[in-house]
C-alpha positions as CSV (number, residue, x, y, z in Angstrom):
1,X,128.5,108.3,132.9
2,X,129.3,111.0,130.5
3,X,126.6,111.8,128.0
4,X,127.5,110.9,124.4
5,X,125.6,112.5,121.6
6,X,123.5,110.1,119.5
7,X,124.6,111.1,116.0
8,X,122.7,109.3,113.3
9,X,124.1,108.9,109.8
10,X,122.8,107.3,106.6
11,X,125.0,104.5,105.5
12,X,124.9,102.1,102.5
13,X,123.5,98.8,103.5
14,X,126.6,97.0,102.3
15,X,128.8,99.1,104.6
16,X,127.5,97.3,107.7
17,X,129.1,94.1,108.9
18,X,126.9,91.6,110.7
19,X,128.3,90.2,113.9
20,X,129.2,86.6,113.0
21,X,128.9,85.4,116.5
22,X,125.4,86.8,117.1
23,X,123.8,84.5,119.7
24,X,120.3,85.6,118.7
25,X,118.6,83.8,115.9
26,X,116.3,85.8,113.6
27,X,113.4,84.0,112.0
28,X,112.0,85.0,108.6
29,X,108.7,85.8,110.4
30,X,110.6,88.3,112.6
31,X,112.2,89.9,109.5
32,X,108.8,90.2,107.9
33,X,107.4,91.9,110.9
34,X,110.2,94.4,111.1
35,X,110.0,95.0,107.4
36,X,106.3,95.7,107.7
37,X,107.0,98.1,110.6
38,X,109.6,100.0,108.7
39,X,107.4,100.2,105.7
40,X,104.4,101.5,107.7
41,X,106.1,103.7,110.4
42,X,109.5,104.5,108.8
43,X,112.8,104.1,110.6
44,X,112.4,104.8,114.4
45,X,115.5,103.0,115.6
46,X,118.9,103.2,114.0
47,X,121.2,100.2,113.6
48,X,124.0,100.5,116.1
49,X,127.5,99.6,115.1
50,X,130.9,99.7,116.7
51,X,133.9,101.7,115.4
52,X,134.7,98.9,113.0
53,X,131.2,98.9,111.4
54,X,130.2,95.7,113.1
55,X,126.6,95.6,114.1
56,X,126.0,95.7,117.9
57,X,122.2,95.9,117.7
58,X,119.9,95.9,114.6
59,X,120.5,92.7,112.8
60,X,116.8,92.2,112.1
61,X,116.5,95.8,110.9
62,X,119.3,95.2,108.4
63,X,117.7,92.0,107.1
64,X,114.4,93.9,106.9
65,X,116.0,96.7,104.9
66,X,117.5,94.2,102.5
67,X,114.2,92.5,102.1
68,X,112.6,95.9,101.3
69,X,115.4,96.6,98.8
70,X,116.6,99.7,100.7
71,X,120.1,100.9,99.8
72,X,120.7,103.1,102.9
73,X,119.8,102.8,106.5
74,X,120.2,105.0,109.6
75,X,123.2,104.1,111.7
76,X,124.6,105.2,115.0
77,X,128.3,104.5,115.7
78,X,128.8,103.7,119.4
79,X,132.5,104.4,119.3
80,X,132.7,105.3,123.0
81,X,132.0,101.7,124.2
82,X,134.7,99.3,125.2
83,X,134.8,95.9,123.6
84,X,133.3,94.4,126.8
85,X,130.5,97.0,126.8
86,X,129.8,96.2,123.2
87,X,129.4,92.5,123.9
88,X,127.3,93.2,127.0
89,X,125.0,95.7,125.2
90,X,124.5,93.3,122.3
91,X,123.3,90.6,124.7
92,X,121.3,92.9,126.9
93,X,119.4,94.5,124.0
94,X,118.1,91.1,122.9
95,X,117.6,89.6,126.4
96,X,115.8,92.6,127.9
97,X,112.8,91.8,125.6
98,X,112.4,88.4,127.2
99,X,112.0,90.0,130.7
100,X,108.7,91.7,129.8
101,X,105.2,90.3,129.7
102,X,101.8,91.7,128.6
103,X,99.1,92.9,130.9
104,X,96.2,91.1,129.2
105,X,93.4,93.5,129.9
106,X,95.4,96.6,128.8
107,X,96.6,94.7,125.7
108,X,93.1,93.7,124.8
109,X,91.9,97.3,125.2
110,X,94.6,98.6,122.9
111,X,93.9,95.9,120.3
112,X,90.1,96.7,120.5
113,X,90.8,100.4,120.1
114,X,93.0,99.7,117.1
115,X,90.3,97.4,115.6
116,X,87.6,100.1,116.1
117,X,89.8,102.6,114.3
118,X,90.2,100.2,111.3
119,X,94.0,99.9,111.9
120,X,95.9,97.0,110.4
121,X,96.3,94.8,113.5
122,X,98.9,92.7,111.8
123,X,101.2,95.8,112.2
124,X,101.3,95.2,115.9
125,X,103.4,92.1,115.4
126,X,100.8,89.7,116.8
127,X,99.3,87.0,114.6
128,X,95.6,87.1,113.9
129,X,95.1,84.1,116.2
130,X,96.9,85.9,119.0
131,X,94.9,89.0,118.4
132,X,91.6,87.1,118.5
133,X,92.7,85.3,121.7
134,X,93.5,88.5,123.5
135,X,90.3,90.2,122.3
136,X,88.2,87.2,123.5
137,X,89.9,87.1,126.9
138,X,89.6,90.9,127.2
139,X,85.9,90.8,126.4
140,X,85.4,87.9,128.9
141,X,87.2,89.7,131.6
142,X,85.1,92.8,131.1
143,X,81.8,91.0,131.4
144,X,80.7,90.2,135.0
145,X,78.0,87.6,135.5
146,X,74.6,88.9,136.4
147,X,74.4,86.9,139.6
148,X,77.2,85.9,142.0
149,X,76.8,82.7,144.0
150,X,77.2,83.1,147.8
151,X,80.7,82.7,149.1
152,X,81.6,79.2,150.1
153,X,85.1,77.9,150.8
154,X,84.1,74.5,149.4
155,X,83.3,75.8,145.9
156,X,85.9,74.7,143.4
157,X,87.3,77.6,141.4
158,X,88.7,77.8,137.9
159,X,91.3,80.4,137.0
160,X,93.0,81.5,133.8
161,X,95.9,83.9,133.5
162,X,95.0,86.6,131.0
163,X,98.7,87.1,130.1
164,X,99.7,83.5,129.2
165,X,96.5,81.5,129.3
166,X,97.7,79.1,132.0
167,X,94.7,77.4,133.7
168,X,94.4,76.0,137.2
169,X,91.7,75.1,139.6
170,X,91.3,74.7,143.3
171,X,89.1,75.1,146.3
172,X,88.8,78.1,148.6
173,X,90.5,76.3,151.4
174,X,92.8,73.3,151.9
175,X,90.3,71.6,154.2
176,X,87.5,71.5,151.6
177,X,87.0,68.2,149.8
């Protein structure tokens, strides 16, 4: 694939045309989080449009800019994409976020580091309940019991996924009752 320069321009907010068939819904909470991020960190991703000024990716960023009362936004015109590529990129940009998950211990460590530095944890995009849950799980995972019972295949075990919180139990072997 030929490299295409990523030129970024400043455009008036009203020059952008939202894609009317956008399959992704954007909640007010998502707009609030993006607006808080823009306010705290500045613009770090431009809105991407096609040659006709229709948004490919960045609908939430546009809504956040409007919420903040901004009159101009950074824009990249992806004029080298075919109509099919535009549609595919629009879907992939939103779908790819759903393919990821969090490594609970590393997330808890990052949140703990941020809390220790007096950072505003709400700027991470997680709710205070989510933050507390990850910090509690991270602390519990870091603490080993003082004494470990002897290994026995008949001992029932309790498990909890640090990423999603799913709980399950079982015994060490299928033959144990």
